[in-house]
C-alpha angles and dihedrals in degrees: 000000000000112000104218135206118258114231124167090345095307130105109240127196128227141160109315123244122190118234106216127204109235090206091057116015089194089066116087108201091197146302116270129193119243115219123227127222089261091051089052092050089050090051091050090050091048091051091050092049091050094047102085095055097038096047089054096040120124118270092235091059092052092044093052094050096047092044092050091050092048092048093052092047091054092044090054098038096123093049094044090043090056090051090050093049091050096052102036104027103232115136119275095249090051091047093050088049091053092050089049089053090051090054091048091050091056090047091051094050091044084062092045091061087065093047099055107140143173139178135263112201137171116250122237084238119074122258094012126116127203127210122189115196139164123235135186115278092220132238109013121202112208122198115182135187132236100245097074102025097175107020097056096046086048095052090050101039098044098058091039090058095038091058094046103262128136120227145212111199123202108182123194111286090228096061112027097145101083093043091050091051091050094050091046089055091050091047092053090045086072098257104171117255113276096017092100119028126179122205113175123189147074122349091225089061110025098027093046091050090054090049092049097048118103087198094069105092098188135014127201117192136181117184144073127356093240094053090042090059090052090051090051095050093047092047093051089053090055094039089236129151113252139185126197132195108181139151137343139199094187122193126219112195122205116194128200091252094053122123097252097214091050092047094049094048093047092048094047091050094044096049107032115018116100081029088284088287096134128105086223094052116123114234095164115070106188109195130180120234099251096061100025100101095041090047094051092047092048094045092049089052089050091052092050088059096052118106114222109195147109110340091230096053118104110246097027112138098182127025129202129295109266099253146340093273093055090044090055091049090053092048091049091054091049088055089047091052092053092047091051091056103259116137118239099223097176142006129340094144129128109243133212120219136174090277126044108258146133099275122168129174112233110266121220121189125195131186089043126150128211093245094062118105090241087061097042106041128061109249098180095207141087093292125119135170126212113219116195117218135177103235147335096289092054091045092054092048092050092045091055094043096097138093089234131073113178108118137354137180143196134197111207141126091212114106089197094057095040091052093046092047093051089053099041105035108110095223136106092232128032127194125197115202089343135099115273087234121066122071138178121254097226100057133067120286122197148087147230138246112018094347101075145010129193133013121342124267128236133023123040090320088074088080089072090069104031097048139051122216123240126194116200127189124201130189109226 
C-alpha cells in the first residue's frame, strides 16, 4: 500500500519512498509518497481556500473534531506506538508514551476551543467601548523533526486548528508513518477539505516550497540550528510570523549533597534514554569534586545494566540510533572526544544484534572540559561528557556557558541551591532532581539563546503564536 499525501481533502500519489525500521533494516514499515513542489503549492492553495470558513467556524465544530481525533489516538495507542517504535527506534514503552501524549494534547486543545476569551474594557474617551480579541493568523506551515514523529506534529497541529488556522504539514522524510496516521485520523474526524494538508518528502523540495511561498502566513519549525536560520531568513523576507525550536546542549548539575541514586537515575535518563535523540537530552554532566568519583562509578554501573536492542523487544532500555547517517555522526563525535583529551570511560561501540540495525552502546566521557567540542556542539545521540567542577558557583557558571538554553537540571538536597539554580539557570525549562528530558503537555515548552525563537509552544501559551490580537472600538 502506498501512503499518499493529503491535499484539499484528497489522497494524492507521488514517488514512493520506503520507511525503514532502524532496529531491523530488512523490515520496511511502509511506502510513502513524496510530494513535489507543485503538490506543495497545491496544498498551500487548498489551505488558503479553506481558511475563511474554518477561521469563522463554530467552536463546537472545532471541539468535536479535536476531541474525536484525541479519543482515537488514545484508543489506538498500542498500535500507533508500535508503528512509531518501528520507524523511529525508540523503545515500545517510550513510543506508547509519546502517542499517549499526542492524544492528551488534542484533548487539551479541544477544551481550549471552548475557553477562547477576550477582554472588554472602557476607553479613556467617554462613550466608547473597547474589545480585545484573538483571531487566527492564517495558513500555518508546519515542519517537524524525526525524533518525536507524532508528539511534535500534534503539539503544532492541535493549537493551530483550535484557534481557527489551516495547516500544511511537512513531517521529517525519515519518519513519515506516524504523521500520516495522525493526518488520516484528522481526515476521518470530518476535518473540512483543505484545513489539514499533508505533504511528505524532502526538505529541499517540500520545505523550500513552504519557505518560498508568500501565501504561508506563519511557519513553525522544530529541527537543526542551520535549517532554523534558513526558516528565519525566508520568513523575514515574506514578513511572516515564525517560531523556531532548535538545538540544545543541556547541563545536568550534580552537587556534593545530592542523593546519589536520584542523581544517577536522572542523569542516565537525561543523557541516554530515547538513544539521546532528544533536544532536551543532557550531554553535559557537571559534577562537583566531592561526589564526582562516586557518581561516575555509579553511573557506569547503571550503564552496564542497560539493554540495547530491538525497540520492540520487551526489556529493551535503549533502541537503535535512527539511521546510518546519525550513527556516523555519533561515532565521529566519539572520535573527536578522544582526540580532544577526554577519556572514554564506557561504551561508544557499534553493537551487533539478532537483526541488522544501527545499535550503539551509550558513550560516557570523563575528564572533559567545557571548551571541548563534545561539550559545545549538539551530538544528538547517546553520548555524554562529565565535567568536574569545584563547587556550586563554578557549576552554575559552566552550565550557563553555552550558546544554547533549552533545558537544564540539578541534583541537590539543598533548598538554597535548588532555588538559586531555578532563578539563575539560563534555560527555558529547569528541572530539580528530575531528568532534563520529560515535560508536561499543558505547560509552556521552549528555550532561550540559540535554542528557540518566538512564543512558547504547548499549553495556553500556544495562543501567542497561533493567533493575532485585534482591538476594536465602538461608539456607544
